N, C-alpha and C positions, 0 to 999 in steps of 0.2 A: 307491849313490853316496854320496860324502862331500859334504854340502851345508852351505853357509852361507846361512841364510835371513835376508834383509834385514829391517829393522824393519817395512817396510810390508806384509810377508806373515806375520810371525811370530805367527800366532794359535795358541792352545793346541791347538785341534783339528787344524790342519795339522801341527804338530810331532808330536803323538801319532800321527796317521795315517802320516806319513813314517817315524817310528821303527818302527811296527808293520809297515810294508812292508819293513823291513830296512835302511833308510838310516841313516847316521850324520848327525846334525843338530846344528849349532852355530848359536846365535842370538846377536845382538849383546849382549843382557843377560848371557849366559853368560861373555862375555870383556871386559866393561866398555866396550862400544862402543855401547850404546843411545843413539840420537840423534846418532851421529857422522855425518860427511859421507860421501857415497857413495864418494869416493876412499879414505877410511880403511877403509870396509867392504871394498872390493875389494882394497886393499893387504893387509889381514889375510887375506882368503880366498886370495889368491895365495901369501902366505907360509906358509900352512898346507895348501896344495894342496887347497882346498875349492872346489867348483863353487858359484857364486853363484846364488841363486834370489831374484828380485826382481819387483816390479810397477812399478818406476821405470824404464820402458823408455827414455825419452829420455836421461836422464843416463848410464845404463849403456851405451847405444849410443855416446855420445860417448867414454866411457872406453875401451870396446872399440876404437873407431877410433883413439884416441890410442895405445893399446898396440901395435896393429898397425902404425901409421905409424912408430913408434919401433923397429920390428923386435923387439918384446917378445912375451911369451906370457902366457897365463893358463889356469887349469884349465877354464874355460868359464863362460858366463853364460846362465842359463835365465830367460826373461822371461814374465810373465803380463800380457797386455794387457787393458784394459777393452774391452768390445764396444760397438758403436753402440747396440745394444739391451741395456740393463742386465740384463734377465732372462736373457741368455745369458752373463753374466760367469761365469768359472770359480769354482767353490766348492772347498773343500779336497779333497774326494774327486776332483773333476775334475783337479786339479793332480797328485795322487798317481797317478791313472790315466795322465795324459799322460807323466809321468816314466817310468812302467813301459813304456809304448808306445815311448818314445824309446830306452830301454835295450834293449828286445827287438829294435829295428831294427838295432842295431849302428852307427848313425851316430856318428861321432866327435864328442865334445863339447869337447875341449881346443881352446882358441883360437877357439871359435865363440860366436856370439850367436844363441841359438835361441829362437824364440817358441813357447812351449808350447801356445798355443791351437790350433795346427795339428796337435797330437799327441793330441787328445782321443780 
């Protein structure tokens, strides 16, 4: 997958693991967008045909709904949600595994808002 990893998930370990798994990864710091608004992040990802990977589920759900309501499209939004039990929160390896499971399933990602927690 070609991924744009939002500021809130762009850890060194996650980036290394995603690249080792064969993904193309762009992070905000790479393109001068560190600390930018979620709308700017998604706009960049759409313009570069990158699937957005984020933990900012509420704001990106609103952006996804706005795009769909305006009959627009996006390459896809993958979301990591915090669990009620913090010990169950997804770690970098869990995220990479979930993306692999999602890819193998053949489920379309374009124009979708997908919670990765369900794909562990």
